[in-house]
C-alpha angles and dihedrals in degrees: 000000000000121000125229132190135179138173148174120198148162087244137042104307097194100089090053091049092050093048090047091052091049090055091048095047092103086069092063138338107182093106142344137208147165138197123206119197108227128127084319135014099273107204128188119183137169142172114250133013131000089258088067094071098046094084091045090054091050091053094048092042088219117182138146149140099258130044149136131214142190142197112201138222102187120241108145113031133011129286104276138116092258090063095043118111144273098070119201129207118206093332088287111080126045123189139186119191142187116194139035128288104213097194096045093119093059091045090047091058092046093050093046089056088052089057101260115149118216121213100178142044094235131115088224094071087064088061093051094051093042092053089046090053093053093040089060088054101043103024085213121105096206092052092044093053091046093050093046096049091052086066095048125094120199137036125314151156111199137185120191136187129185121209094230093046103075097156098060149018132201132227136179140174142203120172095345125082123258128170134187122220112209114213140163111274088346138065132192142191131207144163092242137028091238090073092052102046094081090061104029144352093210105102132184117194112212118220125225109286095017117141118197134195109208121202131165094263103014136061115192120187124193137184122234087269087057094247115144113254133184125231123190120252112228127204105228115222094199112120120217090228091062089065095051120102095228116178095343127105094221138011089241090058091047092050093048089055093045091063098096090054093042092051092046091051092047094054096037095104092052095046093046092050091043089222143071098252118191091213092073086076093059142290093281095046100104093050094044095047097042098091107023114139100186145002131236116193119201120191146127137230116343090357088060090058089051087055092050089054091049091054089068091050096046094050100039099039107023095029092225120143107242136191127188122204136182104248096225091055097043095053093059102045133078112256139168119252120228117189090200094055119101113227111210119190121192122200134151095207099027087224102085101135098211092051094046092049091047089054091050089049091052091051090051088053088060101266110147102165105084132163131174133205104206141156097213124066115215090026119146094254094052090053089052093051131079094214134029140191110191119208111218098215094132123221113340113199104165110095092226105073117232117145091030088059097050093044089051089054092049091049092050090050090052089049090050093056092046090053091046090053092049088051091049093240095119123068124203089256092054091045089055089051091055091047089054091050090052091049092054094042095084091056091049091051090051090050089052089053088055088066091074097106091056093046089049089059091053090053090067090069096035094055090065094054128095097200139026137188123212121199133191139151134220115341090359095060091084088053088056088052090050091048091053091047093051092050091050094046100054109016098038091225112143108245134174132190127211138173101262091235089062094063093099091051095070117307093079087073088069095055119108137127090286095055116085112208118205114202127196100208114169122174096262135123092282096054096103090049089052090050090055090051089050091055089054089058095044092050089060097050097262121148115231128211107192129195102200133170120256090249095049115109100236127140128191115245137154109321093002119098119182133198116184120219119197121294114297111289099200117225091359093059094106090063092054093046091052089070100065094047089052091051092046092054091045096052094043088053090050091054091048089050094230123155097266099191096040109035117190119275093004136102134188106239115043106207097155133065 
């Protein structure tokens, strides 16, 4: 969740640290802080956004060649300056940390007995004092960090500076992402590549357990046994311009409108080849997929809803039994391993802790067939998986996922057809039909975006509501779930989603004239059933807001409002219907004047439990 940066340079490092923190702000925005290593550890902290410390820095005239910084999403301890990072031990050691230390209470008691005084409520201060303790013993920062982390349980990415070590700083990771940016006469670290692109496009991805000593001209990486190891330097293809807001009001708005391009880029390899080729999943794909008998999808949040949608595709098209589980639940329950089952993980960042740990759990259970749908190459989850299909959504900064979701759906559809071909359920004629549907998808998505003015009108009424109900059936039920989630995330309106057929089993009790009911009603085989469910709502005074296809036979009448998406797009219809529910949430949030890109209590990348 939190974002960390660090740097050492031949010039003032502070502007680069501040810019890095601004680009990491989507990971947490409860508080922010930096430490610069000069004649003393010069610390500046503040509650709120990165902008809140800029004036403080001007007043203190802080500058220097070595520093670390942090933007916080609160876990342990309230939102106040006392709990803001960096944390300092005895004016000698400064630490920033992303993650959760699970045994911090036991270490707290041990360190208190040793005479350490705690000033905050955070688990991070335990790390600072523990490193200080070992630094006093070893007089070597690398050894001190290594010794301290051996006593820590949990997930972390840590950066550490020592007052009397002005030529270097140390960082390490376990379970949380940490990258090194390799420059000329300067080197940097960050939680995310977006914070490094302004200073360098040469990126080193640290592995779990790696400890690195960062100097101006040298990067040393060690294993937990303190043996030197080598990690590949990657040339990032991310362009700085792609992370700029441009003419848009919010990143979420920008990312909604980037979906036609993102989808087109994600399916480019399939369209160019004019076939669904198994080899796009990796060299081993044909062998791995040859004898699978079922699929288990593991994901969290919006990615979980993408998995629920894929279940319909896998079972109806590829005829493969499929289960979908919330990653955080799966990893803690007893389950039965199946070596012939394909484990599919879905993650935008590839760093979602619950999903990574669920994958590791599956592998311990004997699962060897693993595939990830991910937006970030070289992410932790892609390194843990045998096969990968990378969405090409580009950088997604808005906390509420949009283009990452629709590109995940597209990727899962491509995977479905590949599996169907491998199982001999899809003829060349049918494959060509699916290729045609993919080619026309981008146009349908663009047409859905053109509905924005109508959706904007709906938002006037929605913004005055306290609750909302979303309904869908079959493959569109997950889209109803996603619509409810989006509304909750950024407008703070309580929203629930149900399969429309379940109305009479409880949710109908909530329906009255104050409850808006959003219905996903495409022109598919369940349309008449959905209409019946709508009548149940109308009969009880509920007001219906219906997203119907252009070729659906719906007419507006009292208490029924209709917006028509493009003509029914068959199996790809969920992707098209995801667009209007995104736009609805966005415009309701605008009217409620919430912080669309940084909704309260949430962060983009969930790297803690």
